[in-house]
N, C-alpha and C positions, 0 to 999 in steps of 0.2 A: 857274793857272798864267800865266806872264807873261813879257813878253820883258824880260831886263836887260841893261844894257851897261856891263860893266868900265870904270873910270875910263882906262884906260891904252888901251882900243880905242876911248874915246869922243874921247880926245885925237888919237889918229890918223887918226881918221876927218874931224873939224876941220883936222888940218894938210892931210891931203889934200883938201881940199874949197877951201883957201884958197891951196894952193903948186901943185896939180896945175894937167896943161892943161885944155883946154876938154873932150876925152875924158874926164879922170880925173873931173873935174869931172859929167859924164854920168853914169856907174860908180857916183859916191858917191849921189848921186839917187836912180837906180834901186834902190841898194842898203838906202837909208833907206827907202824906198816900200815896199818889200818888207818889210822889218821892220815896219813900222807894218801891211803885212797882216797877217803874221804874227801879231802882237801880238792883233788884233782876231780872228783865225779860231781862235786857240787861246783865248779866252775864252767861244767858242762851245761846242768842241769841243776841250779839252783831252786826250784821248786819241788823238787823229788828229790833231795839227798837222803830220805832217813827210807826209802819204802825198800830199797834191796838189801838193806842193812836189817832193817825188820824181819824180811821174808828169809834170811839166812840165819837169823838168830843174834847176828852182831851187835843188833841195837836193841833195846828193851826199855820201855819207858812204864815205870810202875807208879810216880808221885809229879804233880805239878807245881810250880812255884805260885809266891802269890801275884805274881803279874799274868798267871795266865799260861805261860810256856811250860812246856814238860820240860823235866830233867831224865835224860836219857843215859842208858848203862852202857856204855861200849865195853864188848866183850866181857858181858857179864857172868859167863861160866868161869873166868880166871879164877883164882883163887889170892892172889895176892897184887895181882895189878889191872882195876876196873877203873875205867875214866869214866866220870859225869861230866856229861854237857848240858848245852841249852843254847838256844838261839835269843840272840841278844842282839840289838840294834844293827840287825840284817846279816848276823855272822854268827858262825858256829861255836860257841865257846866253850873250851875246856876247864871245868870249875874246878875240877881235883880227881888225884887218881887215890885209889884207897883199895884195902884189902876186901872180902867177902865178910870177914867179921865187922868190920866197920862200917858198911856200906850202909845199913838202915839209919843208925847215927849221925852219919855225914850227909845222909837227903834229907834230914829231920832239921838240920841246922841250915842247910842251905834251900828249904823252901822259904824260911824268912828273910833272904839277901835280897 
């Protein structure tokens, strides 16, 4: 298991980092660091990747895709840079990055994908 980032999500993360305020850039950096941390963590214990994040509040799941896999919010307390993740084909896939204002709409779209 490893962390993969969709092309669309990667493009959005770069856009946020380049065009965002200093606060947004901090959130982008924190999200990126936590994704790297998750990648290292799941390499050592792929079956338990979400337990530590869930306990600390860095990962939360509020919805499930049609295939039964939950959509996880990484850094859900952020305002401008929240990552949406799911498990797909044995890997942890970053589906998108969005702001708190866009999250519910985007999750509804991702449920049907």
